[in-house]
N, C-alpha and C positions, 0 to 999 in steps of 0.2 A: 684522653683530652681533659684538661683541668675543668673543674665545674664552672668556674667563672667564664670560661670561653664557650660554654654551651647555652648561654642565655642572651637574650637581647631585650632591651627596653626602648620603646619608641614612643614619640609624642608627635601629634599633628593637630592642626586646627583648620577650620574653614571660616568663611566670613560670617556665616549664620550660626554655626555650631562647630564644636571641635570634633575632629575625626581622627581616630588612631588606627593605622594599618597594622595588623598583627602579622608578624614576620613569617610564620609557617602555617598556621592552621586556622587563624581567626582574622576576620577583617576588621570591623569596628562595631561598636554598640552605641545606639542612640537611646536616650531616655527622654521621652516626650509625652504628649497628650496633656496639654495645659502646662507644660514646663519646658525648660531648656536642658538638653543633655550635654554634659561636658565629659570628654574622655581624656584622662591625664596620663595613663601609662599602661603598658602591657608587659607582663613577665611570662616568658615561655621558653622551653628548651629548644635549642637549634637542632638537637638530635634526639630521636626517640628509640627505645629498645623494643624489639619484636615481642608481642604478646604481653607487654607490661604497660599498665595504665600510666598516663601522665596527665597533668593538669595545667591549664593556662589561666592566668589571673589577669583580668581586665579591670583597671581602676578608672573611676569617673565620679560624677556627682549628679544629683537631681536638684534642680532649682525651680521654684515656682510653687503653685498650690495644686492640691488634689493628686499628688503623687505623679505617676507617669507609667511608661511602658518600656521594657527592655527588649530590643529587637536586633537580630543579626541574621544575615544570609551568607552562607559560605559554601563554596564548591570544594569537595574533598574527594580523594580517590575512593573507589568502592572498597578497597582493602583497609581503609581507616574507619573504624567504627566509632560513632558518636555515642557516648554513654549518658550524658546529661549535663545540666547546667544549674548552678545555684546562685541566687542573688543575696548579697550580704550587706547590711548596714549596721550601725552601732546598736540598733534596737530591733532589727528584723532579719529573718533568714527564710527564704522561700525558694521553691523549685521553679525554674523557668520551663515552659512547655514547648514542645516541638510543634510547629505550625505547618501542616501539609498544604493548606490553601495558598499561603505565601510562597512556599517552595515551588509549587506548581507553576508559578508565573515565570520561572526562570528555566532556561534550557542549559543543561550541563554538557560539557565536552565528553567525548568518548572515554569510557572507563571511569567516569566520575559521577557523583551524585550531588544534589543541592540540598542543603539542610537549612531550615529557617527555625529560629527559636524566638520565643517572646512570651510575655505574660503581663497582665495588668498588675501594677504595684500601687494602685490607688488606695489600697487599704492602709498604707503607711501613714502615720500621723505627722511625719516630718516633711516640712516644705523645702528645706535645704538639707541635703544629706550626702555625705561621702559614701560611695558604694563600691563594692567589688563583685564582679561576676566571675565565678569559677567554672570553667568548661573542662569536661573530662572526655578523654579519647583513649582508644587502644588500637595500635596498628597490628594488622594480621599478616602482612607480607613485608619483606625487606626490599630496599631500593630507595631511589631518590624520586620524589613525587612533587608535582607542581600543584599549588593551592591558589585559588583565586577567591576574592571576597567582594562583597557589595553591601552597602547599607541603604536603609530606606527611611522614609518618614511616614507618619500617618496623620489622618485628620478624621474628625467626627462627621459622618454623613448619615443623616436620617437616624441619628441615635446609635449608629454603629461605627466601630473603629475600622477605617479603610486604609489599606496600604497604598500610598500615593506615589512616592517618588523613589529614585534610586541614585546613588552616587557610585560610579560615574553616571551622569545624567541619562535617564531613560534606558539604561542598559538592561536588557532582559536575556541576553545571550552571553554566557561567560566567555565565549571566544572573542568577544569585543572588548574585554577588559584587558588593557595593556598597562595601566598605571602601575609603576613599579612598587608603589606603596601598598597595592592590593594584590600583588602577585609575589608569592614566595615559594621556596622549595623546602621539603622536609626529608631529611635522611633517616631512614629506619634501618637499624643495624641489629645484629645478634648481640646479646649481652656478653661482655667479656668477663669470664669467671676467673678468679685468681687462685682457685684450688683450696681455699679455706672455707670455713662454715660461718653462717650468720644465723641469728635467732629470728624466727618469723612468728609474729603474733597476728592471728587472723581476725581479731575483733570479736570472737565468739566466746566471751568470758575467759579468754586466755590471758594470763599474766604471770609475773615472776615476783617472788617475795624475797627480800634481802634478809640476811641474818640479823638478829637483834644484838649486835655487838659493835663496839668501837665507833668508827666514823659513820657507820650505816644509819645511826640515829641522828646524824648531822647536827651535833651540838654546836651552837653558834658562838660558844666561847673559844672554839678552836678553828683554825683556818683549814680549808679543804678546797679541792677542785674535783669535779666529777665531769667526765666527758664520754662521748660515744659517737659513732657513726650511725645515722638514722636515715631511713628511706620510707616515705609515707605519702599517701594522697588524702589522708583523713584530716578533718578540721574540727575544732572545738572538743578536743579530747586530751587527756593527760598522757605525757610520756613517762615522766618520773615524778612520783608524788608521795608526799607525806600528809596530804590534806585529810583531816579527820572526818568521821561520819557526820557530825552535826554541822559542819561547815562554819562554825562560829569559834571553836577553840583555836588556841594558838598552834601554829605549825611552822617549821623553819623554811620549807621549800616545796614548790611544785613547778616543774618545767613542763610546759604543755604546748600544744599547737592551738592557736586561737581560732575563732570563727573565721578570721581572715586568712587562715593558713600560714600564720607567722609564728615564730618561736616567741614564747612569752614566759616570764617569771612571775610567780605569786608567792606571798607568805603572809602571815597574820600574827598579831600579838595578843589576840583574844578580845580586843576592843575595835581594832581597825585592820582592814586588809590592805596590802600593798602589792602593786603590780607594775611591771615594766611597761614601756611604751611600745608602739608598733615597730616591728623590725623587719628583717628580710623574709621574703616568701620562701617557705621550705616544703609546702605540701604539694610539690609538683611531681613526686614519684621518683626523683633522683636522690642520690646519696648526698647528705649534708653532714658536716662535722659540727656537733654542738658541744659547748663546754660552759660550765658555770663555776666561777670562782667566788668563794666567800672570804672576805678580808675583815677580820674582827677589829683590827686597829682603826680602820677607816669606816667601819659599819656599813659596808656596801657589798652588794653582789655585782659581779661582772658577767655579762652574757656575751659569748663569742659564737659567731656563726661562720663556718668555713675559714677559721683561723683569724678572723677580724672581730674587733670589738663591736658588738651590735648595740648594747645598752648597758647602763648602770642603774642599780636600784639601791638607794640609801634608805636605811631604816633607823628607828630610834635606838638608844643605848640599851633599853630594857629588853630588846630582842635577843641579847646575848644569853639570856636565861632560857630561851626556847629550845627544845629538842623534840625530835620526832618520837611518836609511839611505834611506828613502823615505817618502812620505806618499800614502795612497790614500783615495779616497772610495768607499764601498760595499763594501769588503772589507778584509782584513788582508794582511800581506806573504806569508803562506802561501797565499793565495787559497783558503782552505778554507771560508769562509762568505761569502755574498753577500747584500747588502741589497736588499729590495723596498721602494722608497720614492721620493718625489719631493723635489727640492731646488730652492730658488729664492734668489737674492741671497746668494751666498757671499762673505763679506768677510774679509780678513785685515788687521788693524791692527798698527802697530808700537808700541803702548802697552798697558799693563794697564788696561783700561777698567773703570770702576766701574758700579754698578747704575744710577745716574742717566744715565750716558752710554749704556749699552746700551738702557735703556728709551726714551730720547729718540729714538734713531735706529732703533729696532726696526721701525716701520712706515713709515718715510720712505724714499722713493726717493733714493739718493745718486748723485752724478754720477760717482764714481770718482776724483775729484781732491781730496777732502776732506783736511784736514791729518791726517797720521799714518796715512792709509789706504794700505796697501802695494799692494793689488790688489783689484779687484771682478770677480767672475764673475757676470754677470747672467743667463747662459744664454739670451740672446735670439737668438743666432745661432751657427752652427757650420759647419764645412766640412772635408772630408778627414780625418775622425776627430779633429778638434781643436776645442776651445771656447776662444775668445779671452778674455783678461782685460784690463780697463782698468787701466793702471798709469801712475804718474808717471815711471817709469824705463824699464825694458825692456819689450819685447813678450813676454808670458807666455801660455802655453797649457796647458789641461788635455788630456791624451791620453785618448781614449775607446777602450774595448775591448768587443768583441762587440755593437756597435751599440746603445747606449742611445739613447733618443728624446728629442726636445724636444717638449713638449706645451703646450697653452694653460694658463696658470697660473690657479689659483683662490685663491692666497694672499691674506690680508688686506692685503698690501702693495699699495696703490693707486697706479697710475701713469697720469696723463693729461697729455697735452701741451696745456696751456692757452695760448691766443694772448695772452701777456702780454709787454709790452715796456716798457722804460724808457730815456729818452734825456736827455742833458744839453743844456739850452737856456739859454745865458748863466748866470744865477745860479739856475736852477730845474731840477729833475728832473721831467720830464713822463712819467707812467705811463699806460698804457691797456691794456685787454683786451676781448676779445669773447667772448660766449657764444651758444650755439645752442639751448639748452633749459634753462629755469630751473624746470621743474615740480618738481624734486626738490632744489632749492638752498635751504638755510637761510640762508646768508650768505657774505660774502667777508671775508677779512682780508689786507691788504697788510702784509708783514713786511719789516723792515729790519735789517741788521747792518753793523757796521764790520769792517774787515779782520781784527781779532783777537778779535771778540766773537761772541756768540750772537744768533740772531734774536729780535726782540721785535715785538709788534704795533704797526705805525705807524698804521694806520687800519682801522676796521671799516665795512663797507659793506653795507647792506640790498639785496637784489635788487629790481630795478624791477618785475618781474612784469607787464610790458606784454603786450598781446595778441599782438604780434609775437614769434616765438620768438627772433629774432636781436636781441641787445642789445650796446651799446657803453658802456664806462665809461672815465672819465678822472680823473686825480688828479695833483696837483703836490706837490713837497717842496722846501724851500729848500736851496740848495747853498752850502756854506761854502768850497769850493775847497781844493785841495791835500790831499784825502783820498780814500780809496777806500771806497765803500759798495756793499752788495749789496741788491737788492730781489727779492722773489718774491711770488707770489699763492697764498693758501691758500683753497680752496673747500670749504665744509662742507656736506655733503648732509643731507637730512632723515633718512636711515637711519644717520647717525653716521659714515659714511666721510668721509675727508679726502683731497682731491686737491691736489697741489702742482705749480706751474709750475717750469720751470728757473729758477735764480737768474740775475739780470742784473746784472753789475758796472757801476758808474759810476765814472769816473776811471780808465778802463781803460788810458789811455796809459801808466800806470806799471806795469801788470802784464800786459796781454794782448800776445801775440806775433803777433796776426793781425788783419786787418780783413776782415769778411765783408760783401759787397755784396748789393744786391737782385738777384734773378734777372731776366734779360731774354730774351725779352719776358715780361711779366706783366700780364694773363693770357696763357696760351699754349694752343695747340690740340694740338700734337704733342710738340715738344721745347723746352727752355729751357736757357740757360746760367747757371751759378752761378760767380761770380768771387770770389776771395779772395787776399789778400796775406799772406805770412809774413815776419816780421822776422828770423827765424832758423830753422835746421833743427830740426824738431820732428815728433812723431807727430801725424797728423791723422786724425780720424774724422768723416766727413760722411755723414749718414744722413737719408733721407726717411721721414716718418711720415704716416699718414692722420689724419683729424680725430679719431679715437678713440684715437690714440696708438700704434697698431699699426705695427710696422716694415714699410715698403714696399720699400725698396731701400738697400743700402749702396753709396755712390758712391766713398768713399775710406776706406781703413783701412790706412795705411802711413806711414812716415817720409818727409818731403818736405823739399827744400832751400828756403832763403829765396827770396822772389820772388813774382811773381804767377802764379796757377794758375787754369785755367778747366776746369770739368767740365760735361758735357752730361747733362741728365736727360731720358730718353725716356719720355713718359707715354701713348704710343699704345695700350698694352694695359691701361690703367687707366680706371676710371670717372671722369667729370668731378666737380669739386668742389674743396674746400680741402685743401691739403697743406702740411706744414711741413718745412723742412730745418734740421737742427741740426749745427753744427760744434763740435768739441771738440778742444782741445789740452791740454797739461800745465798751462796757466795758467788755463783756464776754458772756457766754452762760450757760444754764442749761437744763438738760434733765430729764423728768419724764415719768413714765410708766402708761399705762391704759389697761384695759381688755375689749374686745368686746365679749360678751357672746351670742352665737348662738347655 
């Protein structure tokens, strides 16, 4: 399900004060005690993942003198655990307390509990303030659950704050609440894993250090774009930072999550700091795609959230001379704050990419050798405290500190190694592919592009849907000769997810610097040999995958001299079935299939 479809923002008002009904898990929050509370918006996921924390953001404001109080009463299933709430303004951040006395005034329906939260905020010096309340939950069971909500008001009675009223009026039994604004359902599902890995930083002094070379110092005289998928529930912490220890020196970029849980850009010239405005809420625990483009010609940063432009940040011309001392992921140069988040597919491009380019590649699995792509960190493997990056130039590594983990990714980026091939036969290109389960397949699209162009749909194919689960497809295209074309297969599933094969180049004699042969023997029972020939010295990555696209074994990951090379793959400890081996160099990649018979 697309990220944009998993959220809802609602607004509501009453004659005395504004009330906002929260769609799944929260009712409304009133800020009062000598003031008027205004609720302006709620941001929350429509769907939650089992055993994974998520956050709801409630926006409002405090008007009046003496601060006020934040209060909320909500009925939740016993399987949904409330973790806490935080109150944030431009100058204050404090924890809201759970109030058992208020909760005891309400009777929950069977299988549910009532939670009331609140805290005096009279200590704030602001008489008019925009506020955000961040509510944290974690679901312990799957299913669809009903949530009901109520709000109340207080008054001062004999020097004490007393809970006086309820909306709906005088309701004390949640069975009586039928207002659709206050009754919502929450779907809790198992996380859908895509078979690849993601980097997890637990916030315990874990971080990654980029190499001190090239674009990783982010020199502002050159264009660049850096992007990644990020999932976090943390706030007021850096994601990607070059901010120095003294907090006063010049630095080119810090991408962080603000105290409001929003993506924020910062930079400084040594005399003044610059920061972007408030943007979309990203600290909800779901995956978000973040991208930052620097355009030296226009002297501005572009911030993209989920493929759309969120903000621009213009800086003076002398910022072009600024470059980083170091670049870190998950902390700043002072190592004073540490991020609790997951990252997947971190890419650094050598151009200032626009919204169309960012959105197009956002959920596509890239090979690492696309035009203008400087380096790709896919986080699919690691060793000896280092995570390798795919680069068209040098071997590049992220250095890991304090043992961050690689975990199974649940990002919307879908990667599946489809058994798609294309071969040149005289004046025709013959394409074929195989599938093993079409129960969730809506259709196929074969895409084609020329050397300097974008992919377009060459042919749309309806699934055969025969009784046999195994299917084979074949297709041909006319070949004009003396041209280089690329083909790939796009599989569209019924749930809307899109899976892409590796691209296959035709006319490769002009561009490929290797020839990959069929493994022998094939099928094999224990071991098989994979032979390939290099036309020049180059970096080679040869990896074996299972039928679901999960990495099984790295056979080669090094620079090799020109000539013929032979690698032995030992499958004695693996289950029988179909496996793929993919070879990648700086000029492209090829994938072939082998059978392990057991």
